[in-house]
Predicted model as a PDB file, atoms N, CA, C, CB and O in Angstrom, pLDDT in the B-factor column:
MODEL        1                                                                  
ATOM      1  N   MET A   1     108.005  87.676  89.246  1.00 66.00           N  
ATOM      2  CA  MET A   1     107.574  89.016  88.922  1.00 66.00           C  
ATOM      3  C   MET A   1     107.708  89.310  87.431  1.00 66.00           C  
ATOM      4  CB  MET A   1     108.366  90.019  89.722  1.00 66.00           C  
ATOM      5  O   MET A   1     107.068  90.239  86.939  1.00 66.00           O  
ATOM      6  N   VAL A   2     108.489  88.574  86.722  1.00 78.00           N  
ATOM      7  CA  VAL A   2     108.652  88.849  85.304  1.00 78.00           C  
ATOM      8  C   VAL A   2     107.579  88.187  84.451  1.00 78.00           C  
ATOM      9  CB  VAL A   2     110.009  88.396  84.850  1.00 78.00           C  
ATOM     10  O   VAL A   2     107.498  88.444  83.250  1.00 78.00           O  
ATOM     11  N   ASP A   3     106.763  87.347  85.050  1.00 84.00           N  
ATOM     12  CA  ASP A   3     105.681  86.675  84.328  1.00 84.00           C  
ATOM     13  C   ASP A   3     104.526  87.656  84.176  1.00 84.00           C  
ATOM     14  CB  ASP A   3     105.219  85.373  85.070  1.00 84.00           C  
ATOM     15  O   ASP A   3     103.786  87.901  85.129  1.00 84.00           O  
ATOM     16  N   GLU A   4     104.370  88.214  82.986  1.00 80.00           N  
ATOM     17  CA  GLU A   4     103.353  89.246  82.758  1.00 80.00           C  
ATOM     18  C   GLU A   4     101.931  88.748  82.958  1.00 80.00           C  
ATOM     19  CB  GLU A   4     103.490  89.795  81.370  1.00 80.00           C  
ATOM     20  O   GLU A   4     101.016  89.556  83.117  1.00 80.00           O  
ATOM     21  N   SER A   5     101.725  87.439  82.955  1.00 80.00           N  
ATOM     22  CA  SER A   5     100.365  86.919  83.129  1.00 80.00           C  
ATOM     23  C   SER A   5      99.824  87.164  84.539  1.00 80.00           C  
ATOM     24  CB  SER A   5     100.336  85.429  82.823  1.00 80.00           C  
ATOM     25  O   SER A   5      98.612  87.115  84.745  1.00 80.00           O  
ATOM     26  N   ILE A   6     100.699  87.424  85.510  1.00 79.00           N  
ATOM     27  CA  ILE A   6     100.216  87.679  86.872  1.00 79.00           C  
ATOM     28  C   ILE A   6      99.808  89.134  87.074  1.00 79.00           C  
ATOM     29  CB  ILE A   6     101.286  87.304  87.886  1.00 79.00           C  
ATOM     30  O   ILE A   6      99.156  89.463  88.064  1.00 79.00           O  
ATOM     31  N   TRP A   7     100.186  89.998  86.150  1.00 76.00           N  
ATOM     32  CA  TRP A   7      99.870  91.414  86.283  1.00 76.00           C  
ATOM     33  C   TRP A   7      98.535  91.708  85.609  1.00 76.00           C  
ATOM     34  CB  TRP A   7     100.990  92.286  85.675  1.00 76.00           C  
ATOM     35  O   TRP A   7      98.350  91.447  84.421  1.00 76.00           O  
ATOM     36  N   GLY A   8      97.630  92.244  86.374  1.00 77.00           N  
ATOM     37  CA  GLY A   8      96.316  92.581  85.842  1.00 77.00           C  
ATOM     38  C   GLY A   8      95.943  93.990  86.233  1.00 77.00           C  
ATOM     39  O   GLY A   8      96.743  94.701  86.840  1.00 77.00           O  
ATOM     40  N   PRO A   9      94.740  94.399  85.892  1.00 75.00           N  
ATOM     41  CA  PRO A   9      94.296  95.759  86.183  1.00 75.00           C  
ATOM     42  C   PRO A   9      93.807  95.953  87.621  1.00 75.00           C  
ATOM     43  CB  PRO A   9      93.201  96.137  85.234  1.00 75.00           C  
ATOM     44  O   PRO A   9      93.229  96.992  87.940  1.00 75.00           O  
ATOM     45  N   ASP A  10      94.032  94.973  88.484  1.00 85.00           N  
ATOM     46  CA  ASP A  10      93.573  95.088  89.872  1.00 85.00           C  
ATOM     47  C   ASP A  10      94.200  96.316  90.528  1.00 85.00           C  
ATOM     48  CB  ASP A  10      93.922  93.807  90.677  1.00 85.00           C  
ATOM     49  O   ASP A  10      95.369  96.632  90.307  1.00 85.00           O  
ATOM     50  N   LYS A  11      93.401  96.992  91.331  1.00 92.00           N  
ATOM     51  CA  LYS A  11      93.874  98.173  92.053  1.00 92.00           C  
ATOM     52  C   LYS A  11      94.106  97.826  93.519  1.00 92.00           C  
ATOM     53  CB  LYS A  11      92.864  99.339  91.927  1.00 92.00           C  
ATOM     54  O   LYS A  11      93.474  96.921  94.064  1.00 92.00           O  
ATOM     55  N   ILE A  12      95.005  98.548  94.135  1.00 93.00           N  
ATOM     56  CA  ILE A  12      95.215  98.471  95.575  1.00 93.00           C  
ATOM     57  C   ILE A  12      94.402  99.618  96.155  1.00 93.00           C  
ATOM     58  CB  ILE A  12      96.763  98.560  95.975  1.00 93.00           C  
ATOM     59  O   ILE A  12      94.786 100.780  96.019  1.00 93.00           O  
ATOM     60  N   ASN A  13      93.299  99.311  96.792  1.00 95.00           N  
ATOM     61  CA  ASN A  13      92.344 100.326  97.228  1.00 95.00           C  
ATOM     62  C   ASN A  13      92.450 100.643  98.710  1.00 95.00           C  
ATOM     63  CB  ASN A  13      90.948  99.880  96.914  1.00 95.00           C  
ATOM     64  O   ASN A  13      91.440 100.802  99.396  1.00 95.00           O  
ATOM     65  N   VAL A  14      93.656 100.731  99.188  1.00 97.00           N  
ATOM     66  CA  VAL A  14      93.947 101.162 100.549  1.00 97.00           C  
ATOM     67  C   VAL A  14      95.100 102.153 100.458  1.00 97.00           C  
ATOM     68  CB  VAL A  14      94.298  99.941 101.493  1.00 97.00           C  
ATOM     69  O   VAL A  14      95.802 102.182  99.447  1.00 97.00           O  
ATOM     70  N   PRO A  15      95.312 102.963 101.488  1.00 97.00           N  
ATOM     71  CA  PRO A  15      96.449 103.877 101.465  1.00 97.00           C  
ATOM     72  C   PRO A  15      97.766 103.096 101.366  1.00 97.00           C  
ATOM     73  CB  PRO A  15      96.446 104.772 102.724  1.00 97.00           C  
ATOM     74  O   PRO A  15      97.952 102.071 102.023  1.00 97.00           O  
ATOM     75  N   VAL A  16      98.666 103.608 100.531  1.00 97.00           N  
ATOM     76  CA  VAL A  16      99.968 102.982 100.313  1.00 97.00           C  
ATOM     77  C   VAL A  16     101.051 104.040 100.437  1.00 97.00           C  
ATOM     78  CB  VAL A  16     100.032 102.285  98.925  1.00 97.00           C  
ATOM     79  O   VAL A  16     100.935 105.127  99.871  1.00 97.00           O  
ATOM     80  N   LEU A  17     102.099 103.720 101.176  1.00 98.00           N  
ATOM     81  CA  LEU A  17     103.266 104.584 101.285  1.00 98.00           C  
ATOM     82  C   LEU A  17     104.402 103.939 100.510  1.00 98.00           C  
ATOM     83  CB  LEU A  17     103.663 104.825 102.777  1.00 98.00           C  
ATOM     84  O   LEU A  17     104.765 102.793 100.774  1.00 98.00           O  
ATOM     85  N   ALA A  18     104.963 104.665  99.560  1.00 97.00           N  
ATOM     86  CA  ALA A  18     106.123 104.188  98.803  1.00 97.00           C  
ATOM     87  C   ALA A  18     107.249 105.195  98.981  1.00 97.00           C  
ATOM     88  CB  ALA A  18     105.778 103.991  97.283  1.00 97.00           C  
ATOM     89  O   ALA A  18     107.124 106.357  98.596  1.00 97.00           O  
ATOM     90  N   ILE A  19     108.343 104.742  99.565  1.00 98.00           N  
ATOM     91  CA  ILE A  19     109.521 105.581  99.726  1.00 98.00           C  
ATOM     92  C   ILE A  19     110.642 104.899  98.956  1.00 98.00           C  
ATOM     93  CB  ILE A  19     109.896 105.794 101.250  1.00 98.00           C  
ATOM     94  O   ILE A  19     111.057 103.792  99.297  1.00 98.00           O  
ATOM     95  N   LEU A  20     111.125 105.562  97.926  1.00 97.00           N  
ATOM     96  CA  LEU A  20     112.150 104.994  97.066  1.00 97.00           C  
ATOM     97  C   LEU A  20     113.413 105.842  97.115  1.00 97.00           C  
ATOM     98  CB  LEU A  20     111.641 104.876  95.627  1.00 97.00           C  
ATOM     99  O   LEU A  20     113.355 107.052  97.331  1.00 97.00           O  
ATOM    100  N   ALA A  21     114.531 105.206  96.918  1.00 97.00           N  
ATOM    101  CA  ALA A  21     115.793 105.918  96.759  1.00 97.00           C  
ATOM    102  C   ALA A  21     115.872 106.428  95.326  1.00 97.00           C  
ATOM    103  CB  ALA A  21     117.015 105.000  97.102  1.00 97.00           C  
ATOM    104  O   ALA A  21     115.619 105.680  94.382  1.00 97.00           O  
ATOM    105  N   LYS A  22     116.217 107.681  95.166  1.00 96.00           N  
ATOM    106  CA  LYS A  22     116.365 108.223  93.818  1.00 96.00           C  
ATOM    107  C   LYS A  22     117.447 107.436  93.096  1.00 96.00           C  
ATOM    108  CB  LYS A  22     116.710 109.745  93.852  1.00 96.00           C  
ATOM    109  O   LYS A  22     118.534 107.215  93.631  1.00 96.00           O  
ATOM    110  N   SER A  23     117.141 107.020  91.887  1.00 95.00           N  
ATOM    111  CA  SER A  23     118.064 106.191  91.125  1.00 95.00           C  
ATOM    112  C   SER A  23     117.805 106.369  89.636  1.00 95.00           C  
ATOM    113  CB  SER A  23     117.930 104.708  91.527  1.00 95.00           C  
ATOM    114  O   SER A  23     116.658 106.534  89.221  1.00 95.00           O  
ATOM    115  N   PRO A  24     118.854 106.337  88.833  1.00 95.00           N  
ATOM    116  CA  PRO A  24     118.655 106.417  87.386  1.00 95.00           C  
ATOM    117  C   PRO A  24     118.009 105.155  86.815  1.00 95.00           C  
ATOM    118  CB  PRO A  24     119.981 106.667  86.696  1.00 95.00           C  
ATOM    119  O   PRO A  24     117.609 105.132  85.651  1.00 95.00           O  
ATOM    120  N   PHE A  25     117.909 104.119  87.626  1.00 94.00           N  
ATOM    121  CA  PHE A  25     117.325 102.872  87.161  1.00 94.00           C  
ATOM    122  C   PHE A  25     115.796 102.889  87.171  1.00 94.00           C  
ATOM    123  CB  PHE A  25     117.822 101.737  88.008  1.00 94.00           C  
ATOM    124  O   PHE A  25     115.170 102.064  86.504  1.00 94.00           O  
ATOM    125  N   TRP A  26     115.183 103.818  87.921  1.00 94.00           N  
ATOM    126  CA  TRP A  26     113.724 103.905  87.921  1.00 94.00           C  
ATOM    127  C   TRP A  26     113.273 104.518  86.606  1.00 94.00           C  
ATOM    128  CB  TRP A  26     113.206 104.740  89.129  1.00 94.00           C  
ATOM    129  O   TRP A  26     113.828 105.534  86.189  1.00 94.00           O  
ATOM    130  N   PRO A  27     112.286 103.934  85.943  1.00 95.00           N  
ATOM    131  CA  PRO A  27     111.749 104.557  84.728  1.00 95.00           C  
ATOM    132  C   PRO A  27     111.162 105.933  85.039  1.00 95.00           C  
ATOM    133  CB  PRO A  27     110.674 103.655  84.088  1.00 95.00           C  
ATOM    134  O   PRO A  27     110.745 106.196  86.167  1.00 95.00           O  
ATOM    135  N   ALA A  28     111.133 106.795  84.048  1.00 95.00           N  
ATOM    136  CA  ALA A  28     110.623 108.156  84.242  1.00 95.00           C  
ATOM    137  C   ALA A  28     109.176 108.170  84.716  1.00 95.00           C  
ATOM    138  CB  ALA A  28     110.741 108.945  82.953  1.00 95.00           C  
ATOM    139  O   ALA A  28     108.756 109.104  85.399  1.00 95.00           O  
ATOM    140  N   ASP A  29     108.411 107.144  84.362  1.00 95.00           N  
ATOM    141  CA  ASP A  29     106.997 107.106  84.728  1.00 95.00           C  
ATOM    142  C   ASP A  29     106.721 106.262  85.971  1.00 95.00           C  
ATOM    143  CB  ASP A  29     106.190 106.576  83.576  1.00 95.00           C  
ATOM    144  O   ASP A  29     105.593 105.807  86.163  1.00 95.00           O  
ATOM    145  N   THR A  30     107.716 106.048  86.806  1.00 95.00           N  
ATOM    146  CA  THR A  30     107.544 105.194  87.990  1.00 95.00           C  
ATOM    147  C   THR A  30     106.389 105.672  88.863  1.00 95.00           C  
ATOM    148  CB  THR A  30     108.836 105.159  88.813  1.00 95.00           C  
ATOM    149  O   THR A  30     105.514 104.885  89.222  1.00 95.00           O  
ATOM    150  N   GLU A  31     106.383 106.948  89.201  1.00 97.00           N  
ATOM    151  CA  GLU A  31     105.317 107.450  90.080  1.00 97.00           C  
ATOM    152  C   GLU A  31     103.956 107.320  89.409  1.00 97.00           C  
ATOM    153  CB  GLU A  31     105.578 108.920  90.464  1.00 97.00           C  
ATOM    154  O   GLU A  31     102.993 106.890  90.043  1.00 97.00           O  
ATOM    155  N   GLN A  32     103.866 107.678  88.163  1.00 96.00           N  
ATOM    156  CA  GLN A  32     102.590 107.589  87.430  1.00 96.00           C  
ATOM    157  C   GLN A  32     102.110 106.140  87.379  1.00 96.00           C  
ATOM    158  CB  GLN A  32     102.739 108.154  85.989  1.00 96.00           C  
ATOM    159  O   GLN A  32     100.928 105.875  87.594  1.00 96.00           O  
ATOM    160  N   PHE A  33     103.002 105.215  87.101  1.00 92.00           N  
ATOM    161  CA  PHE A  33     102.629 103.798  87.050  1.00 92.00           C  
ATOM    162  C   PHE A  33     102.154 103.317  88.413  1.00 92.00           C  
ATOM    163  CB  PHE A  33     103.814 102.942  86.571  1.00 92.00           C  
ATOM    164  O   PHE A  33     101.125 102.649  88.520  1.00 92.00           O  
ATOM    165  N   ASP A  34     102.911 103.659  89.462  1.00 94.00           N  
ATOM    166  CA  ASP A  34     102.533 103.238  90.807  1.00 94.00           C  
ATOM    167  C   ASP A  34     101.168 103.800  91.200  1.00 94.00           C  
ATOM    168  CB  ASP A  34     103.594 103.678  91.818  1.00 94.00           C  
ATOM    169  O   ASP A  34     100.363 103.105  91.820  1.00 94.00           O  
ATOM    170  N   ARG A  35     100.908 105.055  90.840  1.00 95.00           N  
ATOM    171  CA  ARG A  35      99.608 105.662  91.144  1.00 95.00           C  
ATOM    172  C   ARG A  35      98.472 104.989  90.374  1.00 95.00           C  
ATOM    173  CB  ARG A  35      99.638 107.154  90.821  1.00 95.00           C  
ATOM    174  O   ARG A  35      97.335 104.959  90.846  1.00 95.00           O  
ATOM    175  N   SER A  36      98.773 104.453  89.197  1.00 93.00           N  
ATOM    176  CA  SER A  36      97.730 103.777  88.427  1.00 93.00           C  
ATOM    177  C   SER A  36      97.301 102.485  89.111  1.00 93.00           C  
ATOM    178  CB  SER A  36      98.218 103.482  87.003  1.00 93.00           C  
ATOM    179  O   SER A  36      96.178 102.020  88.919  1.00 93.00           O  
ATOM    180  N   ILE A  37      98.183 101.913  89.900  1.00 91.00           N  
ATOM    181  CA  ILE A  37      97.877 100.683  90.636  1.00 91.00           C  
ATOM    182  C   ILE A  37      97.293 101.005  92.013  1.00 91.00           C  
ATOM    183  CB  ILE A  37      99.143  99.816  90.786  1.00 91.00           C  
ATOM    184  O   ILE A  37      96.369 100.338  92.480  1.00 91.00           O  
ATOM    185  N   ALA A  38      97.846 102.033  92.650  1.00 95.00           N  
ATOM    186  CA  ALA A  38      97.447 102.395  94.013  1.00 95.00           C  
ATOM    187  C   ALA A  38      97.016 103.866  94.026  1.00 95.00           C  
ATOM    188  CB  ALA A  38      98.618 102.143  95.031  1.00 95.00           C  
ATOM    189  O   ALA A  38      97.845 104.743  94.268  1.00 95.00           O  
ATOM    190  N   PRO A  39      95.741 104.147  93.772  1.00 95.00           N  
ATOM    191  CA  PRO A  39      95.267 105.529  93.689  1.00 95.00           C  
ATOM    192  C   PRO A  39      95.490 106.347  94.966  1.00 95.00           C  
ATOM    193  CB  PRO A  39      93.809 105.531  93.357  1.00 95.00           C  
ATOM    194  O   PRO A  39      95.595 107.571  94.892  1.00 95.00           O  
ATOM    195  N   GLN A  40      95.564 105.705  96.120  1.00 97.00           N  
ATOM    196  CA  GLN A  40      95.763 106.416  97.386  1.00 97.00           C  
ATOM    197  C   GLN A  40      97.240 106.417  97.788  1.00 97.00           C  
ATOM    198  CB  GLN A  40      94.912 105.776  98.500  1.00 97.00           C  
ATOM    199  O   GLN A  40      97.571 106.313  98.969  1.00 97.00           O  
ATOM    200  N   LEU A  41      98.110 106.535  96.804  1.00 98.00           N  
ATOM    201  CA  LEU A  41      99.544 106.429  97.016  1.00 98.00           C  
ATOM    202  C   LEU A  41     100.147 107.705  97.568  1.00 98.00           C  
ATOM    203  CB  LEU A  41     100.224 106.066  95.735  1.00 98.00           C  
ATOM    204  O   LEU A  41      99.870 108.795  97.066  1.00 98.00           O  
ATOM    205  N   ASP A  42     100.964 107.577  98.591  1.00 98.00           N  
ATOM    206  CA  ASP A  42     101.840 108.640  99.073  1.00 98.00           C  
ATOM    207  C   ASP A  42     103.224 108.257  98.559  1.00 98.00           C  
ATOM    208  CB  ASP A  42     101.800 108.800 100.679  1.00 98.00           C  
ATOM    209  O   ASP A  42     103.870 107.365  99.109  1.00 98.00           O  
ATOM    210  N   PHE A  43     103.673 108.928  97.511  1.00 98.00           N  
ATOM    211  CA  PHE A  43     104.910 108.577  96.816  1.00 98.00           C  
ATOM    212  C   PHE A  43     106.009 109.551  97.199  1.00 98.00           C  
ATOM    213  CB  PHE A  43     104.702 108.570  95.288  1.00 98.00           C  
ATOM    214  O   PHE A  43     105.837 110.766  97.094  1.00 98.00           O  
ATOM    215  N   GLN A  44     107.139 109.015  97.643  1.00 98.00           N  
ATOM    216  CA  GLN A  44     108.288 109.841  97.992  1.00 98.00           C  
ATOM    217  C   GLN A  44     109.532 109.228  97.377  1.00 98.00           C  
ATOM    218  CB  GLN A  44     108.439 109.977  99.532  1.00 98.00           C  
ATOM    219  O   GLN A  44     109.742 108.018  97.453  1.00 98.00           O  
ATOM    220  N   MET A  45     110.358 110.071  96.766  1.00 97.00           N  
ATOM    221  CA  MET A  45     111.634 109.616  96.234  1.00 97.00           C  
ATOM    222  C   MET A  45     112.722 110.464  96.895  1.00 97.00           C  
ATOM    223  CB  MET A  45     111.682 109.729  94.655  1.00 97.00           C  
ATOM    224  O   MET A  45     112.761 111.685  96.739  1.00 97.00           O  
ATOM    225  N   TRP A  46     113.599 109.792  97.631  1.00 98.00           N  
ATOM    226  CA  TRP A  46     114.591 110.493  98.440  1.00 98.00           C  
ATOM    227  C   TRP A  46     115.966 110.492  97.789  1.00 98.00           C  
ATOM    228  CB  TRP A  46     114.677 109.866  99.813  1.00 98.00           C  
ATOM    229  O   TRP A  46     116.378 109.519  97.157  1.00 98.00           O  
ATOM    230  N   ASP A  47     116.659 111.607  97.962  1.00 96.00           N  
ATOM    231  CA  ASP A  47     118.062 111.732  97.555  1.00 96.00           C  
ATOM    232  C   ASP A  47     118.974 111.255  98.679  1.00 96.00           C  
ATOM    233  CB  ASP A  47     118.397 113.195  97.172  1.00 96.00           C  
ATOM    234  O   ASP A  47     118.587 111.268  99.848  1.00 96.00           O  
ATOM    235  N   GLY A  48     120.155 110.846  98.332  1.00 95.00           N  
ATOM    236  CA  GLY A  48     121.181 110.557  99.323  1.00 95.00           C  
ATOM    237  C   GLY A  48     120.988 109.281 100.117  1.00 95.00           C  
ATOM    238  O   GLY A  48     121.567 109.126 101.193  1.00 95.00           O  
ATOM    239  N   VAL A  49     120.184 108.368  99.602  1.00 96.00           N  
ATOM    240  CA  VAL A  49     119.973 107.085 100.265  1.00 96.00           C  
ATOM    241  C   VAL A  49     120.083 105.966  99.236  1.00 96.00           C  
ATOM    242  CB  VAL A  49     118.591 107.046 100.977  1.00 96.00           C  
ATOM    243  O   VAL A  49     120.061 106.198  98.027  1.00 96.00           O  
ATOM    244  N   GLY A  50     120.201 104.753  99.752  1.00 94.00           N  
ATOM    245  CA  GLY A  50     120.253 103.581  98.890  1.00 94.00           C  
ATOM    246  C   GLY A  50     119.156 102.608  99.273  1.00 94.00           C  
ATOM    247  O   GLY A  50     118.077 103.002  99.715  1.00 94.00           O  
ATOM    248  N   HIS A  51     119.447 101.351  99.099  1.00 92.00           N  
ATOM    249  CA  HIS A  51     118.463 100.298  99.338  1.00 92.00           C  
ATOM    250  C   HIS A  51     117.965 100.277 100.786  1.00 92.00           C  
ATOM    251  CB  HIS A  51     119.059  98.950  98.984  1.00 92.00           C  
ATOM    252  O   HIS A  51     116.801  99.962 101.036  1.00 92.00           O  
ATOM    253  N   PHE A  52     118.825 100.605 101.724  1.00 96.00           N  
ATOM    254  CA  PHE A  52     118.461 100.556 103.149  1.00 96.00           C  
ATOM    255  C   PHE A  52     118.193 101.953 103.686  1.00 96.00           C  
ATOM    256  CB  PHE A  52     119.574  99.882 103.972  1.00 96.00           C  
ATOM    257  O   PHE A  52     118.781 102.359 104.688  1.00 96.00           O  
ATOM    258  N   LEU A  53     117.311 102.685 103.027  1.00 95.00           N  
ATOM    259  CA  LEU A  53     117.045 104.069 103.405  1.00 95.00           C  
ATOM    260  C   LEU A  53     116.535 104.202 104.824  1.00 95.00           C  
ATOM    261  CB  LEU A  53     116.053 104.675 102.462  1.00 95.00           C  
ATOM    262  O   LEU A  53     116.756 105.228 105.466  1.00 95.00           O  
ATOM    263  N   MET A  54     115.850 103.170 105.329  1.00 96.00           N  
ATOM    264  CA  MET A  54     115.340 103.241 106.696  1.00 96.00           C  
ATOM    265  C   MET A  54     116.475 103.196 107.726  1.00 96.00           C  
ATOM    266  CB  MET A  54     114.358 102.096 106.950  1.00 96.00           C  
ATOM    267  O   MET A  54     116.309 103.629 108.866  1.00 96.00           O  
ATOM    268  N   MET A  55     117.620 102.671 107.310  1.00 97.00           N  
ATOM    269  CA  MET A  55     118.790 102.648 108.191  1.00 97.00           C  
ATOM    270  C   MET A  55     119.684 103.866 107.946  1.00 97.00           C  
ATOM    271  CB  MET A  55     119.592 101.351 107.982  1.00 97.00           C  
ATOM    272  O   MET A  55     120.401 104.305 108.846  1.00 97.00           O  
ATOM    273  N   GLN A  56     119.641 104.401 106.746  1.00 97.00           N  
ATOM    274  CA  GLN A  56     120.486 105.541 106.403  1.00 97.00           C  
ATOM    275  C   GLN A  56     119.887 106.859 106.908  1.00 97.00           C  
ATOM    276  CB  GLN A  56     120.690 105.605 104.889  1.00 97.00           C  
ATOM    277  O   GLN A  56     120.621 107.777 107.272  1.00 97.00           O  
ATOM    278  N   LYS A  57     118.579 106.946 106.926  1.00 97.00           N  
ATOM    279  CA  LYS A  57     117.887 108.142 107.425  1.00 97.00           C  
ATOM    280  C   LYS A  57     116.744 107.701 108.334  1.00 97.00           C  
ATOM    281  CB  LYS A  57     117.350 109.027 106.242  1.00 97.00           C  
ATOM    282  O   LYS A  57     115.576 107.905 108.004  1.00 97.00           O  
ATOM    283  N   PRO A  58     117.076 107.092 109.487  1.00 97.00           N  
ATOM    284  CA  PRO A  58     116.030 106.523 110.337  1.00 97.00           C  
ATOM    285  C   PRO A  58     115.039 107.551 110.876  1.00 97.00           C  
ATOM    286  CB  PRO A  58     116.660 105.806 111.483  1.00 97.00           C  
ATOM    287  O   PRO A  58     113.843 107.267 110.937  1.00 97.00           O  
ATOM    288  N   LYS A  59     115.497 108.724 111.265  1.00 98.00           N  
ATOM    289  CA  LYS A  59     114.575 109.726 111.809  1.00 98.00           C  
ATOM    290  C   LYS A  59     113.613 110.215 110.739  1.00 98.00           C  
ATOM    291  CB  LYS A  59     115.350 110.910 112.397  1.00 98.00           C  
ATOM    292  O   LYS A  59     112.416 110.356 110.989  1.00 98.00           O  
ATOM    293  N   GLU A  60     114.137 110.472 109.546  1.00 98.00           N  
ATOM    294  CA  GLU A  60     113.286 110.920 108.446  1.00 98.00           C  
ATOM    295  C   GLU A  60     112.302 109.829 108.044  1.00 98.00           C  
ATOM    296  CB  GLU A  60     114.140 111.334 107.241  1.00 98.00           C  
ATOM    297  O   GLU A  60     111.139 110.105 107.747  1.00 98.00           O  
ATOM    298  N   PHE A  61     112.780 108.585 108.037  1.00 98.00           N  
ATOM    299  CA  PHE A  61     111.912 107.458 107.691  1.00 98.00           C  
ATOM    300  C   PHE A  61     110.787 107.326 108.723  1.00 98.00           C  
ATOM    301  CB  PHE A  61     112.731 106.141 107.609  1.00 98.00           C  
ATOM    302  O   PHE A  61     109.618 107.189 108.364  1.00 98.00           O  
ATOM    303  N   ASP A  62     111.155 107.368 110.003  1.00 98.00           N  
ATOM    304  CA  ASP A  62     110.141 107.274 111.059  1.00 98.00           C  
ATOM    305  C   ASP A  62     109.112 108.389 110.932  1.00 98.00           C  
ATOM    306  CB  ASP A  62     110.799 107.326 112.443  1.00 98.00           C  
ATOM    307  O   ASP A  62     107.912 108.149 111.062  1.00 98.00           O  
ATOM    308  N   ARG A  63     109.583 109.613 110.677  1.00 98.00           N  
ATOM    309  CA  ARG A  63     108.650 110.748 110.529  1.00 98.00           C  
ATOM    310  C   ARG A  63     107.707 110.526 109.345  1.00 98.00           C  
ATOM    311  CB  ARG A  63     109.433 112.077 110.341  1.00 98.00           C  
ATOM    312  O   ARG A  63     106.513 110.812 109.437  1.00 98.00           O  
ATOM    313  N   ALA A  64     108.239 110.020 108.246  1.00 98.00           N  
ATOM    314  CA  ALA A  64     107.407 109.778 107.062  1.00 98.00           C  
ATOM    315  C   ALA A  64     106.346 108.714 107.337  1.00 98.00           C  
ATOM    316  CB  ALA A  64     108.280 109.349 105.876  1.00 98.00           C  
ATOM    317  O   ALA A  64     105.190 108.869 106.941  1.00 98.00           O  
ATOM    318  N   VAL A  65     106.735 107.643 108.009  1.00 98.00           N  
ATOM    319  CA  VAL A  65     105.783 106.569 108.312  1.00 98.00           C  
ATOM    320  C   VAL A  65     104.726 107.061 109.297  1.00 98.00           C  
ATOM    321  CB  VAL A  65     106.517 105.334 108.887  1.00 98.00           C  
ATOM    322  O   VAL A  65     103.537 106.805 109.103  1.00 98.00           O  
ATOM    323  N   ILE A  66     105.139 107.758 110.342  1.00 96.00           N  
ATOM    324  CA  ILE A  66     104.180 108.256 111.330  1.00 96.00           C  
ATOM    325  C   ILE A  66     103.233 109.266 110.696  1.00 96.00           C  
ATOM    326  CB  ILE A  66     104.912 108.892 112.522  1.00 96.00           C  
ATOM    327  O   ILE A  66     102.035 109.246 110.980  1.00 96.00           O  
ATOM    328  N   ALA A  67     103.747 110.149 109.843  1.00 97.00           N  
ATOM    329  CA  ALA A  67     102.894 111.119 109.153  1.00 97.00           C  
ATOM    330  C   ALA A  67     101.874 110.405 108.265  1.00 97.00           C  
ATOM    331  CB  ALA A  67     103.749 112.087 108.310  1.00 97.00           C  
ATOM    332  O   ALA A  67     100.709 110.799 108.210  1.00 97.00           O  
ATOM    333  N   PHE A  68     102.315 109.359 107.574  1.00 98.00           N  
ATOM    334  CA  PHE A  68     101.413 108.571 106.723  1.00 98.00           C  
ATOM    335  C   PHE A  68     100.327 107.911 107.563  1.00 98.00           C  
ATOM    336  CB  PHE A  68     102.202 107.501 105.937  1.00 98.00           C  
ATOM    337  O   PHE A  68      99.152 107.940 107.197  1.00 98.00           O  
ATOM    338  N   LEU A  69     100.715 107.318 108.684  1.00 97.00           N  
ATOM    339  CA  LEU A  69      99.746 106.669 109.564  1.00 97.00           C  
ATOM    340  C   LEU A  69      98.750 107.676 110.119  1.00 97.00           C  
ATOM    341  CB  LEU A  69     100.459 105.954 110.707  1.00 97.00           C  
ATOM    342  O   LEU A  69      97.549 107.410 110.158  1.00 97.00           O  
ATOM    343  N   ASP A  70      99.250 108.839 110.551  1.00 96.00           N  
ATOM    344  CA  ASP A  70      98.364 109.888 111.081  1.00 96.00           C  
ATOM    345  C   ASP A  70      97.403 110.397 109.999  1.00 96.00           C  
ATOM    346  CB  ASP A  70      99.200 111.064 111.640  1.00 96.00           C  
ATOM    347  O   ASP A  70      96.199 110.510 110.231  1.00 96.00           O  
ATOM    348  N   LYS A  71      97.940 110.696 108.834  1.00 96.00           N  
ATOM    349  CA  LYS A  71      97.144 111.236 107.726  1.00 96.00           C  
ATOM    350  C   LYS A  71      95.994 110.309 107.352  1.00 96.00           C  
ATOM    351  CB  LYS A  71      98.030 111.475 106.507  1.00 96.00           C  
ATOM    352  O   LYS A  71      94.909 110.765 106.991  1.00 96.00           O  
ATOM    353  N   ASN A  72      96.236 109.032 107.439  1.00 96.00           N  
ATOM    354  CA  ASN A  72      95.228 108.040 107.048  1.00 96.00           C  
ATOM    355  C   ASN A  72      94.502 107.430 108.231  1.00 96.00           C  
ATOM    356  CB  ASN A  72      95.870 106.946 106.247  1.00 96.00           C  
ATOM    357  O   ASN A  72      93.821 106.414 108.098  1.00 96.00           O  
ATOM    358  N   ALA A  73      94.652 108.063 109.402  1.00 95.00           N  
ATOM    359  CA  ALA A  73      93.970 107.614 110.622  1.00 95.00           C  
ATOM    360  C   ALA A  73      94.184 106.131 110.888  1.00 95.00           C  
ATOM    361  CB  ALA A  73      92.481 107.903 110.526  1.00 95.00           C  
ATOM    362  O   ALA A  73      93.247 105.396 111.199  1.00 95.00           O  
ATOM    363  N   LEU A  74      95.441 105.708 110.758  1.00 93.00           N  
ATOM    364  CA  LEU A  74      95.769 104.299 110.964  1.00 93.00           C  
ATOM    365  C   LEU A  74      96.395 104.038 112.330  1.00 93.00           C  
ATOM    366  CB  LEU A  74      96.707 103.826 109.879  1.00 93.00           C  
ATOM    367  O   LEU A  74      96.730 102.900 112.656  1.00 93.00           O  
ATOM    368  N   LEU A  75      96.550 105.089 113.123  1.00 85.00           N  
ATOM    369  CA  LEU A  75      97.020 104.940 114.506  1.00 85.00           C  
ATOM    370  C   LEU A  75      95.860 105.174 115.442  1.00 85.00           C  
ATOM    371  CB  LEU A  75      98.184 105.921 114.823  1.00 85.00           C  
ATOM    372  O   LEU A  75      94.977 105.985 115.162  1.00 85.00           O  
ATOM    373  N   LYS A  76      95.862 104.480 116.526  1.00 73.00           N  
ATOM    374  CA  LYS A  76      94.808 104.700 117.522  1.00 73.00           C  
ATOM    375  C   LYS A  76      95.376 105.320 118.762  1.00 73.00           C  
ATOM    376  CB  LYS A  76      94.103 103.398 117.871  1.00 73.00           C  
ATOM    377  O   LYS A  76      94.641 105.580 119.715  1.00 73.00           O  
TER     378      LYS A  76                                                      
ENDMDL                                                                          
END                                                                             
């Protein structure tokens, strides 16, 4: 991932859900950068969780994923 030659202007042209733990390590422009790669991004940054946010807040995580799937008509 540190090899800059693999990073190009390619876009991710499908709906993307990003749920991140709030951290001082994320650059201030994290959301803006992510949106530049994935224009259909649903970006969420949560307080009170760490790396395993899906285990720390399972109900909230499930609701977020199901809402994302419903919003983008990805469930049948």
